[in-house]
A tleap script that builds the chain and sets N, CA, C and O, in Angstrom:
source leaprc.protein.ff14SB
mol = sequence {
  NMET TYR ALA VAL VAL ARG ILE ARG GLY ARG
  VAL ASP ILE ALA LYS GLU ALA GLU ASP THR
  LEU LYS MET ILE LYS LEU THR ARG PRO HIE
  ARG MET ARG ILE VAL ASP ASP LYS MET LEU
  PRO MET ILE LYS LYS VAL LYS ASP PHE VAL
  THR TRP GLY GLU VAL SER ASP GLU PHE VAL
  GLY GLU LEU SER LYS LYS ARG LYS GLU ARG
  ASN GLY VAL TYR ALA LEU ASN PRO PRO LYS
  GLY GLY LEU LYS SER SER LYS LEU ALA PHE
  PRO LYS GLY ASP LEU GLY TYR ARG GLY LYS
  LYS ILE GLU ASP PHE ILE LYS ARG MET CTRP
}
set mol.1.N position { 107.122 117.100 99.394 }
set mol.1.CA position { 107.621 117.029 98.322 }
set mol.1.C position { 106.815 115.096 98.254 }
set mol.1.O position { 106.493 114.589 99.328 }
set mol.2.N position { 106.659 114.472 97.227 }
set mol.2.CA position { 106.944 112.717 97.085 }
set mol.2.C position { 107.345 112.571 95.756 }
set mol.2.O position { 107.174 113.202 94.713 }
set mol.3.N position { 107.835 111.719 96.042 }
set mol.3.CA position { 108.891 111.290 95.063 }
set mol.3.C position { 107.488 109.679 94.586 }
set mol.3.O position { 106.964 109.041 95.499 }
set mol.4.N position { 107.168 109.359 93.011 }
set mol.4.CA position { 106.753 108.604 92.835 }
set mol.4.C position { 107.815 107.781 91.825 }
set mol.4.O position { 108.688 108.217 91.074 }
set mol.5.N position { 107.315 106.214 92.161 }
set mol.5.CA position { 107.931 105.656 91.188 }
set mol.5.C position { 107.139 104.602 90.292 }
set mol.5.O position { 106.211 104.020 90.855 }
set mol.6.N position { 107.299 104.412 89.476 }
set mol.6.CA position { 106.569 103.212 88.209 }
set mol.6.C position { 106.819 102.031 89.006 }
set mol.6.O position { 107.796 102.127 89.748 }
set mol.7.N position { 106.108 100.821 89.042 }
set mol.7.CA position { 106.706 99.930 88.811 }
set mol.7.C position { 106.083 98.457 87.760 }
set mol.7.O position { 106.438 97.413 87.213 }
set mol.8.N position { 105.046 99.260 87.992 }
set mol.8.CA position { 104.480 97.780 86.728 }
set mol.8.C position { 104.165 98.417 84.997 }
set mol.8.O position { 104.261 99.622 84.764 }
set mol.9.N position { 103.948 97.828 84.364 }
set mol.9.CA position { 104.321 98.223 82.763 }
set mol.9.C position { 103.152 99.014 81.964 }
set mol.9.O position { 102.506 99.946 82.443 }
set mol.10.N position { 102.972 98.403 80.477 }
set mol.10.CA position { 101.967 98.985 79.692 }
set mol.10.C position { 100.776 97.919 79.628 }
set mol.10.O position { 99.620 98.096 79.242 }
set mol.11.N position { 101.235 97.052 79.993 }
set mol.11.CA position { 100.369 95.741 79.703 }
set mol.11.C position { 99.386 95.279 80.262 }
set mol.11.O position { 99.585 94.488 81.184 }
set mol.12.N position { 97.878 95.659 79.847 }
set mol.12.CA position { 96.826 95.620 80.513 }
set mol.12.C position { 96.096 96.754 81.191 }
set mol.12.O position { 95.147 96.646 81.967 }
set mol.13.N position { 96.757 97.987 80.731 }
set mol.13.CA position { 96.487 99.380 81.779 }
set mol.13.C position { 95.315 100.086 81.249 }
set mol.13.O position { 95.405 100.495 80.091 }
set mol.14.N position { 94.002 100.343 82.036 }
set mol.14.CA position { 93.111 100.861 81.289 }
set mol.14.C position { 93.705 102.771 80.575 }
set mol.14.O position { 94.848 103.189 80.758 }
set mol.15.N position { 93.014 103.282 80.101 }
set mol.15.CA position { 93.049 103.989 78.870 }
set mol.15.C position { 93.033 104.641 79.559 }
set mol.15.O position { 94.176 105.098 79.540 }
set mol.16.N position { 91.963 105.617 81.046 }
set mol.16.CA position { 92.142 106.393 81.492 }
set mol.16.C position { 93.130 106.551 82.899 }
set mol.16.O position { 93.194 107.534 83.637 }
set mol.17.N position { 93.932 105.154 83.026 }
set mol.17.CA position { 95.216 105.191 83.845 }
set mol.17.C position { 96.762 105.663 83.351 }
set mol.17.O position { 97.630 106.350 83.889 }
set mol.18.N position { 96.651 104.769 81.727 }
set mol.18.CA position { 97.620 105.805 81.676 }
set mol.18.C position { 97.619 106.929 80.997 }
set mol.18.O position { 98.580 107.668 81.209 }
set mol.19.N position { 96.922 107.236 80.336 }
set mol.19.CA position { 96.887 109.148 80.088 }
set mol.19.C position { 97.028 109.968 81.670 }
set mol.19.O position { 97.096 111.196 81.613 }
set mol.20.N position { 97.054 109.588 82.473 }
set mol.20.CA position { 97.458 109.785 84.154 }
set mol.20.C position { 98.654 109.627 84.284 }
set mol.20.O position { 99.204 110.563 84.864 }
set mol.21.N position { 99.240 108.883 84.004 }
set mol.21.CA position { 100.388 108.372 84.547 }
set mol.21.C position { 100.967 108.936 83.078 }
set mol.21.O position { 102.094 108.443 83.118 }
set mol.22.N position { 100.912 109.532 82.033 }
set mol.22.CA position { 101.418 110.444 80.915 }
set mol.22.C position { 101.068 111.417 80.787 }
set mol.22.O position { 101.534 112.107 79.881 }
set mol.23.N position { 99.937 111.980 81.774 }
set mol.23.CA position { 100.286 113.526 82.962 }
set mol.23.C position { 101.406 113.694 83.493 }
set mol.23.O position { 102.226 114.561 83.195 }
set mol.24.N position { 101.523 112.660 84.517 }
set mol.24.CA position { 102.858 112.743 85.463 }
set mol.24.C position { 103.660 112.524 84.616 }
set mol.24.O position { 104.674 112.590 85.311 }
set mol.25.N position { 104.047 112.284 83.523 }
set mol.25.CA position { 105.092 111.564 82.814 }
set mol.25.C position { 106.041 110.665 83.251 }
set mol.25.O position { 107.254 110.820 83.116 }
set mol.26.N position { 105.381 109.522 83.886 }
set mol.26.CA position { 106.327 108.150 83.762 }
set mol.26.C position { 105.534 107.536 83.198 }
set mol.26.O position { 104.431 107.230 83.650 }
set mol.27.N position { 106.112 107.166 81.763 }
set mol.27.CA position { 106.035 106.020 81.129 }
set mol.27.C position { 106.435 105.290 80.997 }
set mol.27.O position { 105.907 104.640 80.094 }
set mol.28.N position { 107.554 104.683 81.586 }
set mol.28.CA position { 108.036 103.204 82.027 }
set mol.28.C position { 108.506 103.228 82.919 }
set mol.28.O position { 109.056 104.150 83.522 }
set mol.29.N position { 108.325 101.957 83.201 }
set mol.29.CA position { 108.531 101.201 84.966 }
set mol.29.C position { 110.568 101.227 85.148 }
set mol.29.O position { 111.427 100.556 84.575 }
set mol.30.N position { 110.657 102.189 86.069 }
set mol.30.CA position { 111.706 102.311 87.142 }
set mol.30.C position { 111.870 103.843 86.817 }
set mol.30.O position { 112.892 104.373 87.254 }
set mol.31.N position { 110.954 104.642 86.076 }
set mol.31.CA position { 110.900 106.247 86.364 }
set mol.31.C position { 110.356 106.486 87.660 }
set mol.31.O position { 109.442 105.932 88.271 }
set mol.32.N position { 111.437 107.830 88.070 }
set mol.32.CA position { 110.927 107.935 88.951 }
set mol.32.C position { 111.228 109.410 89.271 }
set mol.32.O position { 112.356 109.903 89.306 }
set mol.33.N position { 109.255 110.490 89.660 }
set mol.33.CA position { 109.469 111.751 89.594 }
set mol.33.C position { 109.209 112.355 90.743 }
set mol.33.O position { 108.491 111.751 91.541 }
set mol.34.N position { 109.776 113.799 91.124 }
set mol.34.CA position { 109.643 114.427 92.713 }
set mol.34.C position { 108.001 115.479 92.163 }
set mol.34.O position { 107.919 116.263 91.218 }
set mol.35.N position { 107.208 115.193 92.894 }
set mol.35.CA position { 105.462 115.845 92.856 }
set mol.35.C position { 105.089 116.674 93.862 }
set mol.35.O position { 105.408 116.115 94.910 }
set mol.36.N position { 104.534 117.806 94.102 }
set mol.36.CA position { 104.067 118.059 94.775 }
set mol.36.C position { 103.194 117.684 95.749 }
set mol.36.O position { 103.156 116.457 95.845 }
set mol.37.N position { 102.549 118.193 96.432 }
set mol.37.CA position { 101.015 117.777 97.123 }
set mol.37.C position { 99.755 117.977 96.304 }
set mol.37.O position { 98.669 117.626 96.764 }
set mol.38.N position { 99.883 118.630 94.888 }
set mol.38.CA position { 98.799 119.165 93.996 }
set mol.38.C position { 98.564 117.812 93.214 }
set mol.38.O position { 97.404 117.478 92.968 }
set mol.39.N position { 99.302 117.260 92.937 }
set mol.39.CA position { 99.135 116.228 92.546 }
set mol.39.C position { 99.025 114.705 93.109 }
set mol.39.O position { 99.026 113.593 92.580 }
set mol.40.N position { 98.943 115.129 94.256 }
set mol.40.CA position { 98.525 113.465 94.896 }
set mol.40.C position { 97.367 113.156 94.660 }
set mol.40.O position { 97.273 111.959 94.929 }
set mol.41.N position { 95.942 113.734 94.134 }
set mol.41.CA position { 94.362 112.802 93.213 }
set mol.41.C position { 95.102 112.485 92.128 }
set mol.41.O position { 94.853 111.280 92.164 }
set mol.42.N position { 96.082 112.646 90.837 }
set mol.42.CA position { 96.578 111.957 90.635 }
set mol.42.C position { 97.215 110.570 90.564 }
set mol.42.O position { 97.035 109.628 89.791 }
set mol.43.N position { 98.048 110.751 91.655 }
set mol.43.CA position { 99.099 109.516 91.884 }
set mol.43.C position { 98.122 108.692 92.670 }
set mol.43.O position { 98.590 107.578 92.906 }
set mol.44.N position { 96.415 108.956 93.352 }
set mol.44.CA position { 95.849 107.880 93.976 }
set mol.44.C position { 95.309 107.327 92.988 }
set mol.44.O position { 95.677 106.153 92.964 }
set mol.45.N position { 94.617 107.564 92.145 }
set mol.45.CA position { 94.032 107.352 90.817 }
set mol.45.C position { 94.922 106.046 90.001 }
set mol.45.O position { 94.257 105.160 89.463 }
set mol.46.N position { 96.448 105.990 89.947 }
set mol.46.CA position { 97.480 105.353 89.228 }
set mol.46.C position { 98.190 104.328 90.785 }
set mol.46.O position { 99.337 103.882 90.810 }
set mol.47.N position { 97.314 104.187 91.756 }
set mol.47.CA position { 97.792 103.257 92.585 }
set mol.47.C position { 97.952 101.836 92.726 }
set mol.47.O position { 98.324 101.204 93.715 }
set mol.48.N position { 97.620 101.437 91.602 }
set mol.48.CA position { 97.878 99.941 91.486 }
set mol.48.C position { 99.282 99.577 90.612 }
set mol.48.O position { 99.888 98.516 90.460 }
set mol.49.N position { 99.598 101.401 89.940 }
set mol.49.CA position { 100.888 101.080 89.052 }
set mol.49.C position { 102.124 101.475 89.499 }
set mol.49.O position { 103.226 101.198 89.026 }
set mol.50.N position { 101.682 102.533 91.004 }
set mol.50.CA position { 103.081 103.633 91.286 }
set mol.50.C position { 102.977 102.796 93.019 }
set mol.50.O position { 102.039 102.181 93.526 }
set mol.51.N position { 104.138 103.061 93.474 }
set mol.51.CA position { 104.694 103.322 94.757 }
set mol.51.C position { 105.250 104.989 94.736 }
set mol.51.O position { 106.003 105.634 94.007 }
set mol.52.N position { 104.546 105.239 95.791 }
set mol.52.CA position { 104.950 107.069 95.902 }
set mol.52.C position { 105.323 106.635 97.785 }
set mol.52.O position { 105.260 105.579 98.413 }
set mol.53.N position { 105.779 108.325 98.234 }
set mol.53.CA position { 105.870 108.745 99.749 }
set mol.53.C position { 106.798 109.113 99.767 }
set mol.53.O position { 107.797 108.684 99.191 }
set mol.54.N position { 106.627 110.406 100.747 }
set mol.54.CA position { 107.466 111.537 101.267 }
set mol.54.C position { 108.714 111.589 100.948 }
set mol.54.O position { 109.105 110.422 100.929 }
set mol.55.N position { 109.794 112.487 100.614 }
set mol.55.CA position { 110.651 112.892 100.984 }
set mol.55.C position { 111.841 113.645 101.253 }
set mol.55.O position { 112.258 113.889 100.121 }
set mol.56.N position { 112.389 113.998 101.816 }
set mol.56.CA position { 113.571 114.847 102.310 }
set mol.56.C position { 114.064 116.065 101.142 }
set mol.56.O position { 114.549 115.857 100.030 }
set mol.57.N position { 113.758 117.416 101.811 }
set mol.57.CA position { 114.936 118.048 100.499 }
set mol.57.C position { 116.610 117.737 100.264 }
set mol.57.O position { 117.265 118.031 99.265 }
set mol.58.N position { 117.058 117.091 101.431 }
set mol.58.CA position { 118.151 116.406 101.001 }
set mol.58.C position { 118.520 115.678 100.208 }
set mol.58.O position { 119.436 115.667 99.386 }
set mol.59.N position { 117.195 114.593 100.691 }
set mol.59.CA position { 117.212 113.050 99.715 }
set mol.59.C position { 117.622 113.658 98.472 }
set mol.59.O position { 118.739 113.548 97.965 }
set mol.60.N position { 116.559 114.361 97.977 }
set mol.60.CA position { 116.292 115.384 96.712 }
set mol.60.C position { 117.615 115.768 95.982 }
set mol.60.O position { 117.891 115.647 94.788 }
set mol.61.N position { 118.516 116.364 97.224 }
set mol.61.CA position { 119.811 117.211 96.939 }
set mol.61.C position { 120.484 115.385 96.503 }
set mol.61.O position { 120.456 115.071 95.313 }
set mol.62.N position { 120.937 114.529 97.361 }
set mol.62.CA position { 121.393 113.621 97.007 }
set mol.62.C position { 121.395 112.402 95.669 }
set mol.62.O position { 122.226 111.650 95.161 }
set mol.63.N position { 120.135 112.688 95.502 }
set mol.63.CA position { 119.569 112.324 94.587 }
set mol.63.C position { 119.963 112.930 93.226 }
set mol.63.O position { 120.485 112.306 92.302 }
set mol.64.N position { 119.670 114.101 93.236 }
set mol.64.CA position { 120.641 114.820 91.927 }
set mol.64.C position { 121.993 114.656 91.591 }
set mol.64.O position { 122.518 114.639 90.478 }
set mol.65.N position { 122.441 114.547 92.613 }
set mol.65.CA position { 124.212 113.927 92.345 }
set mol.65.C position { 124.029 112.746 91.926 }
set mol.65.O position { 124.294 112.756 90.724 }
set mol.66.N position { 123.663 111.541 92.315 }
set mol.66.CA position { 123.355 110.261 91.561 }
set mol.66.C position { 122.931 110.233 90.621 }
set mol.66.O position { 123.718 109.711 89.831 }
set mol.67.N position { 122.080 110.510 90.198 }
set mol.67.CA position { 121.009 110.427 88.939 }
set mol.67.C position { 121.121 112.112 88.141 }
set mol.67.O position { 121.376 113.246 88.547 }
set mol.68.N position { 120.700 111.357 86.538 }
set mol.68.CA position { 120.379 113.183 86.179 }
set mol.68.C position { 119.053 113.207 85.807 }
set mol.68.O position { 118.574 112.154 85.386 }
set mol.69.N position { 118.342 114.214 85.877 }
set mol.69.CA position { 117.491 114.335 85.558 }
set mol.69.C position { 117.116 115.033 84.057 }
set mol.69.O position { 117.736 115.888 83.424 }
set mol.70.N position { 115.964 114.386 83.769 }
set mol.70.CA position { 115.538 114.981 82.533 }
set mol.70.C position { 114.264 115.355 82.785 }
set mol.70.O position { 113.711 114.687 83.659 }
set mol.71.N position { 113.462 116.442 82.157 }
set mol.71.CA position { 112.200 117.090 81.577 }
set mol.71.C position { 111.384 116.525 83.648 }
set mol.71.O position { 110.165 116.388 83.750 }
set mol.72.N position { 112.157 116.346 84.710 }
set mol.72.CA position { 111.771 116.287 85.699 }
set mol.72.C position { 111.166 114.826 86.121 }
set mol.72.O position { 110.266 114.527 86.904 }
set mol.73.N position { 112.052 114.007 85.258 }
set mol.73.CA position { 112.100 112.315 85.322 }
set mol.73.C position { 113.511 111.677 85.705 }
set mol.73.O position { 114.437 111.888 84.923 }
set mol.74.N position { 113.739 110.941 86.804 }
set mol.74.CA position { 114.326 110.194 86.844 }
set mol.74.C position { 114.907 109.085 86.827 }
set mol.74.O position { 115.161 108.415 87.828 }
set mol.75.N position { 115.181 108.779 85.614 }
set mol.75.CA position { 115.702 106.793 84.943 }
set mol.75.C position { 116.465 106.509 86.247 }
set mol.75.O position { 117.221 107.260 86.863 }
set mol.76.N position { 116.004 104.959 86.588 }
set mol.76.CA position { 116.302 104.500 88.001 }
set mol.76.C position { 116.483 102.956 87.648 }
set mol.76.O position { 115.505 102.278 87.334 }
set mol.77.N position { 117.816 102.408 87.714 }
set mol.77.CA position { 117.801 100.486 87.725 }
set mol.77.C position { 116.281 99.825 88.503 }
set mol.77.O position { 115.189 100.269 88.859 }
set mol.78.N position { 116.638 99.176 88.498 }
set mol.78.CA position { 115.474 97.624 88.498 }
set mol.78.C position { 115.971 97.489 90.418 }
set mol.78.O position { 116.986 96.926 90.829 }
set mol.79.N position { 115.343 97.900 90.929 }
set mol.79.CA position { 115.967 97.807 92.658 }
set mol.79.C position { 116.808 95.802 93.084 }
set mol.79.O position { 116.442 94.654 92.831 }
set mol.80.N position { 117.553 96.191 93.534 }
set mol.80.CA position { 118.853 95.506 94.034 }
set mol.80.C position { 118.041 94.295 94.927 }
set mol.80.O position { 117.538 94.539 96.024 }
set mol.81.N position { 117.997 93.031 94.318 }
set mol.81.CA position { 116.942 92.345 95.490 }
set mol.81.C position { 115.944 91.724 95.016 }
set mol.81.O position { 115.588 90.581 95.307 }
set mol.82.N position { 115.187 92.860 93.853 }
set mol.82.CA position { 113.999 92.748 93.000 }
set mol.82.C position { 112.681 93.023 94.137 }
set mol.82.O position { 112.522 93.337 95.316 }
set mol.83.N position { 112.165 92.800 93.353 }
set mol.83.CA position { 110.734 93.371 93.755 }
set mol.83.C position { 110.002 92.104 95.148 }
set mol.83.O position { 110.378 90.944 95.316 }
set mol.84.N position { 109.333 92.561 95.634 }
set mol.84.CA position { 108.502 91.649 96.367 }
set mol.84.C position { 107.299 90.944 95.634 }
set mol.84.O position { 107.196 89.743 95.387 }
set mol.85.N position { 106.426 91.941 95.345 }
set mol.85.CA position { 105.189 92.546 94.250 }
set mol.85.C position { 104.626 93.122 93.180 }
set mol.85.O position { 104.496 94.328 92.972 }
set mol.86.N position { 104.522 92.838 92.969 }
set mol.86.CA position { 104.323 93.861 91.863 }
set mol.86.C position { 103.053 94.055 91.582 }
set mol.86.O position { 102.711 94.701 90.592 }
set mol.87.N position { 102.099 93.448 92.528 }
set mol.87.CA position { 100.362 93.243 92.240 }
set mol.87.C position { 99.874 93.387 93.990 }
set mol.87.O position { 98.759 93.309 94.507 }
set mol.88.N position { 100.779 93.545 94.386 }
set mol.88.CA position { 100.131 94.027 96.004 }
set mol.88.C position { 100.772 94.609 96.548 }
set mol.88.O position { 102.000 94.641 96.632 }
set mol.89.N position { 99.477 95.516 97.294 }
set mol.89.CA position { 100.118 96.795 97.895 }
set mol.89.C position { 101.147 96.564 99.475 }
set mol.89.O position { 101.084 95.546 100.166 }
set mol.90.N position { 101.789 97.429 99.690 }
set mol.90.CA position { 102.967 97.624 100.455 }
set mol.90.C position { 102.094 97.648 102.113 }
set mol.90.O position { 101.299 98.473 102.564 }
set mol.91.N position { 102.691 96.282 102.757 }
set mol.91.CA position { 104.033 96.086 102.833 }
set mol.91.C position { 104.390 94.567 102.126 }
set mol.91.O position { 105.504 94.045 102.169 }
set mol.92.N position { 103.352 94.065 101.560 }
set mol.92.CA position { 102.820 92.817 101.305 }
set mol.92.C position { 103.797 92.654 99.963 }
set mol.92.O position { 104.751 91.909 99.741 }
set mol.93.N position { 103.114 93.718 99.137 }
set mol.93.CA position { 104.309 94.274 97.971 }
set mol.93.C position { 105.282 95.435 97.810 }
set mol.93.O position { 106.095 95.840 98.640 }
set mol.94.N position { 105.084 95.810 96.799 }
set mol.94.CA position { 105.333 96.827 96.348 }
set mol.94.C position { 105.019 98.697 96.048 }
set mol.94.O position { 105.566 99.787 96.218 }
set mol.95.N position { 103.550 97.987 95.411 }
set mol.95.CA position { 102.783 98.843 95.069 }
set mol.95.C position { 102.410 99.820 96.402 }
set mol.95.O position { 102.852 99.614 97.532 }
set mol.96.N position { 101.589 100.820 96.063 }
set mol.96.CA position { 100.985 102.206 97.261 }
set mol.96.C position { 101.837 102.559 97.905 }
set mol.96.O position { 102.920 101.979 97.820 }
set mol.97.N position { 101.623 103.849 98.956 }
set mol.97.CA position { 102.293 104.372 100.094 }
set mol.97.C position { 102.706 103.632 100.769 }
set mol.97.O position { 102.325 102.677 101.445 }
set mol.98.N position { 103.975 104.392 100.438 }
set mol.98.CA position { 105.096 103.972 101.788 }
set mol.98.C position { 105.772 104.836 102.653 }
set mol.98.O position { 106.887 104.539 103.083 }
set mol.99.N position { 105.108 106.057 103.002 }
set mol.99.CA position { 105.361 106.934 103.572 }
set mol.99.C position { 107.382 107.504 103.522 }
set mol.99.O position { 107.978 107.942 102.538 }
set mol.100.N position { 107.801 107.329 104.566 }
set mol.100.CA position { 109.307 107.843 104.398 }
set mol.100.C position { 110.293 106.409 104.417 }
set mol.100.O position { 111.497 106.343 104.665 }
set mol.101.N position { 109.293 105.246 104.047 }
set mol.101.CA position { 110.634 104.070 103.557 }
set mol.101.C position { 110.856 103.909 102.480 }
set mol.101.O position { 111.336 102.930 101.909 }
set mol.102.N position { 110.210 105.759 101.760 }
set mol.102.CA position { 110.431 105.205 100.203 }
set mol.102.C position { 112.154 105.908 99.438 }
set mol.102.O position { 112.531 105.858 98.267 }
set mol.103.N position { 112.559 106.253 100.145 }
set mol.103.CA position { 113.707 107.161 99.978 }
set mol.103.C position { 114.634 105.608 100.272 }
set mol.103.O position { 115.626 105.631 99.544 }
set mol.104.N position { 114.587 104.444 101.025 }
set mol.104.CA position { 115.257 103.249 101.063 }
set mol.104.C position { 114.881 102.562 99.833 }
set mol.104.O position { 115.842 102.145 99.187 }
set mol.105.N position { 113.378 102.274 99.202 }
set mol.105.CA position { 113.268 101.951 98.160 }
set mol.105.C position { 114.064 102.560 96.765 }
set mol.105.O position { 114.334 101.927 95.744 }
set mol.106.N position { 114.290 103.713 97.006 }
set mol.106.CA position { 114.906 104.072 95.453 }
set mol.106.C position { 116.406 104.510 95.943 }
set mol.106.O position { 117.032 105.339 95.283 }
set mol.107.N position { 116.716 104.180 96.605 }
set mol.107.CA position { 118.062 103.999 97.398 }
set mol.107.C position { 118.881 102.274 96.355 }
set mol.107.O position { 119.855 101.968 95.667 }
set mol.108.N position { 117.723 101.725 96.883 }
set mol.108.CA position { 118.353 100.201 95.812 }
set mol.108.C position { 118.128 100.628 94.307 }
set mol.108.O position { 118.915 100.052 93.556 }
set mol.109.N position { 117.407 101.342 93.787 }
set mol.109.CA position { 117.170 101.564 92.551 }
set mol.109.C position { 118.948 102.762 92.243 }
set mol.109.O position { 119.185 103.063 91.073 }
set mol.110.N position { 119.444 103.016 92.802 }
set mol.110.CA position { 120.748 103.701 92.432 }
set mol.110.C position { 121.404 103.103 91.707 }
set mol.110.O position { 122.486 103.558 91.334 }
savepdb mol mol.pdb
quit
Protein backbone atom coordinates (compact mmCIF):
# COMPACT_ATOMS: atom_id res chain seq x y z
CA UNK A 1 0.00 0.00 0.00
CA UNK A 2 1.07 3.53 -0.75
CA UNK A 3 0.16 6.81 0.90
CA UNK A 4 -0.15 9.67 -1.59
CA UNK A 5 -0.23 13.29 -0.35
CA UNK A 6 -0.94 16.25 -2.61
CA UNK A 7 1.56 19.05 -1.99
CA UNK A 8 0.97 21.58 -4.75
CA UNK A 9 -2.17 23.52 -5.58
CA UNK A 10 -4.25 24.04 -8.72
CA UNK A 11 -2.49 27.01 -10.33
CA UNK A 12 -0.67 26.40 -13.64
CA UNK A 13 -1.47 22.71 -13.81
CA UNK A 14 -1.91 20.85 -17.09
CA UNK A 15 -5.39 19.47 -17.84
CA UNK A 16 -4.09 15.89 -18.02
CA UNK A 17 -2.42 16.15 -14.60
CA UNK A 18 -5.53 17.75 -13.07
CA UNK A 19 -7.72 14.97 -14.48
CA UNK A 20 -5.38 12.32 -13.08
CA UNK A 21 -5.44 13.95 -9.63
CA UNK A 22 -9.26 13.98 -9.77
CA UNK A 23 -9.26 10.26 -10.58
CA UNK A 24 -7.01 9.66 -7.57
CA UNK A 25 -9.43 11.93 -5.59
CA UNK A 26 -6.70 14.37 -4.55
CA UNK A 27 -8.42 17.63 -5.47
CA UNK A 28 -6.84 19.91 -2.85
CA UNK A 29 -3.44 20.30 -1.16
CA UNK A 30 -2.83 18.43 2.12
CA UNK A 31 -5.19 15.62 1.17
CA UNK A 32 -3.99 12.05 1.46
CA UNK A 33 -5.18 8.76 0.06
CA UNK A 34 -4.09 5.18 0.64
CA UNK A 35 -3.82 3.33 -2.69
CA UNK A 36 -2.61 -0.05 -3.92
CA UNK A 37 0.06 -0.98 -6.47
CA UNK A 38 -2.35 -0.68 -9.40
CA UNK A 39 -2.42 3.12 -9.03
CA UNK A 40 1.38 3.50 -9.23
CA UNK A 41 1.43 4.51 -12.95
CA UNK A 42 -1.10 7.26 -12.23
CA UNK A 43 0.92 8.47 -9.26
CA UNK A 44 4.09 8.65 -11.35
CA UNK A 45 2.19 10.73 -13.91
CA UNK A 46 1.53 13.44 -11.27
CA UNK A 47 4.87 13.16 -9.45
CA UNK A 48 5.37 16.93 -9.71
CA UNK A 49 2.34 17.58 -7.50
CA UNK A 50 2.41 14.79 -4.89
CA UNK A 51 4.67 12.89 -2.53
CA UNK A 52 4.22 9.18 -1.89
CA UNK A 53 5.71 6.13 -0.20
CA UNK A 54 4.93 2.74 1.29
CA UNK A 55 2.97 2.54 4.54
CA UNK A 56 2.45 -0.39 6.87
CA UNK A 57 -0.90 -1.78 8.00
CA UNK A 58 -0.13 -0.69 11.56
CA UNK A 59 0.40 2.89 10.39
CA UNK A 60 -2.91 2.89 8.50
CA UNK A 61 -4.66 1.66 11.66
CA UNK A 62 -3.03 4.38 13.72
CA UNK A 63 -3.97 6.97 11.10
CA UNK A 64 -7.60 5.85 11.15
CA UNK A 65 -7.71 6.51 14.89
CA UNK A 66 -6.33 10.04 14.47
CA UNK A 67 -8.18 11.19 11.32
CA UNK A 68 -11.56 10.51 9.77
CA UNK A 69 -11.67 9.19 6.25
CA UNK A 70 -14.19 10.59 3.76
CA UNK A 71 -14.58 8.77 0.45
CA UNK A 72 -11.13 7.24 0.87
CA UNK A 73 -9.42 10.62 1.43
CA UNK A 74 -7.90 11.96 4.63
CA UNK A 75 -7.79 15.73 5.21
CA UNK A 76 -4.50 16.69 6.89
CA UNK A 77 -3.03 19.89 8.28
CA UNK A 78 -0.02 21.61 6.73
CA UNK A 79 3.16 19.93 8.06
CA UNK A 80 4.61 21.21 11.32
CA UNK A 81 7.87 22.95 10.54
CA UNK A 82 6.70 23.69 6.99
CA UNK A 83 7.80 22.27 3.68
CA UNK A 84 11.39 22.29 2.45
CA UNK A 85 10.33 23.11 -1.10
CA UNK A 86 7.16 22.40 -3.02
CA UNK A 87 9.08 22.49 -6.30
CA UNK A 88 12.03 20.16 -5.69
CA UNK A 89 12.14 16.38 -5.44
CA UNK A 90 12.86 14.52 -2.21
CA UNK A 91 15.38 14.68 -0.39
CA UNK A 92 16.10 18.33 -1.33
CA UNK A 93 12.40 19.16 -1.48
CA UNK A 94 9.10 17.51 -0.70
CA UNK A 95 7.85 16.12 -4.02
CA UNK A 96 8.14 12.58 -5.32
CA UNK A 97 8.90 9.18 -3.87
CA UNK A 98 9.93 8.98 -0.18
CA UNK A 99 9.76 5.30 0.63
CA UNK A 100 9.15 4.56 4.32
CA UNK A 101 9.92 8.17 5.28
CA UNK A 102 6.39 9.11 4.18
CA UNK A 103 5.15 7.93 7.58
CA UNK A 104 7.26 10.58 9.37
CA UNK A 105 6.01 13.24 6.95
CA UNK A 106 2.36 12.30 7.53
CA UNK A 107 2.86 12.30 11.32
CA UNK A 108 3.99 15.93 11.01
CA UNK A 109 0.64 16.65 9.36
CA UNK A 110 -1.64 15.17 12.09
